[in-house]
C-alpha positions in Angstrom: 142.0 107.8 -104.5 142.6 104.1 -105.4 139.6 101.8 -105.1 140.0 98.8 -102.8 139.4 95.4 -104.2 137.7 92.7 -102.1 138.0 89.0 -102.6 135.1 86.9 -101.3 135.8 83.3 -100.6 133.1 81.0 -101.9 133.3 77.7 -100.1 130.8 75.9 -102.4 132.8 76.9 -105.5 136.1 75.9 -104.0 134.6 72.5 -103.0 133.3 72.0 -106.6 136.9 72.4 -107.8 138.3 70.0 -105.2 135.9 67.2 -106.0 134.9 68.1 -109.5 135.2 65.9 -112.6 138.3 67.7 -113.9 140.1 67.3 -110.7 139.1 63.7 -110.4 140.4 63.1 -113.9 143.7 64.8 -113.3 144.4 63.1 -110.0 143.3 59.7 -111.3 145.4 60.2 -114.4 148.5 60.9 -112.4 147.9 57.7 -110.4 147.5 55.6 -113.5 150.6 57.1 -115.1 152.6 56.1 -112.1 150.9 52.7 -112.1 151.8 52.1 -115.8 155.5 52.5 -115.0 155.5 50.4 -111.9 154.6 46.7 -112.5 152.7 44.9 -109.8 150.8 47.9 -108.5 147.1 48.9 -108.4 145.4 52.3 -108.2 142.6 53.5 -105.9 141.0 56.9 -106.3 138.4 58.3 -104.0 137.1 61.4 -102.2 138.9 61.7 -98.9 137.5 63.4 -95.8 140.3 65.8 -94.9 139.2 69.5 -95.0 135.7 68.7 -96.2 136.9 66.2 -98.9 139.2 66.2 -101.9 140.2 63.7 -104.6 143.0 61.3 -103.5 144.7 58.6 -105.5 146.9 55.8 -104.1 149.2 53.6 -106.1 149.5 50.4 -104.0 151.9 47.4 -103.9 151.3 44.0 -102.3 154.7 42.3 -102.2 155.1 38.8 -100.9 158.8 38.9 -100.2 161.3 41.5 -99.0 163.1 41.4 -102.4 159.8 42.0 -104.2 159.0 44.9 -101.8 162.4 46.5 -102.6 161.9 46.1 -106.3 158.4 47.6 -106.3 159.6 50.5 -104.1 162.4 51.3 -106.5 159.9 51.1 -109.5 157.5 53.4 -107.7 160.2 55.9 -106.9 161.4 55.9 -110.5 157.8 56.3 -111.8 157.1 59.2 -109.4 160.2 61.1 -110.3 159.6 60.5 -114.0 155.8 61.3 -113.9 
């Protein structure tokens, strides 16, 4: 008879992956790659609170005019699709 396999979920281990240095580096790196292709942006990386916490990166714009906002949005879209 075939032996049954069991998978045991280890929350502490999963959390270490979600907030560990490797994940932080990967998520932050993705944010900075997008930032490097979209002038006038800044990056913010932090541990969010959703689901016990995970690494999140934002690429932010601060346009002063509608034209600048449109230009930055287009640059961000191109950077995201090319990243």
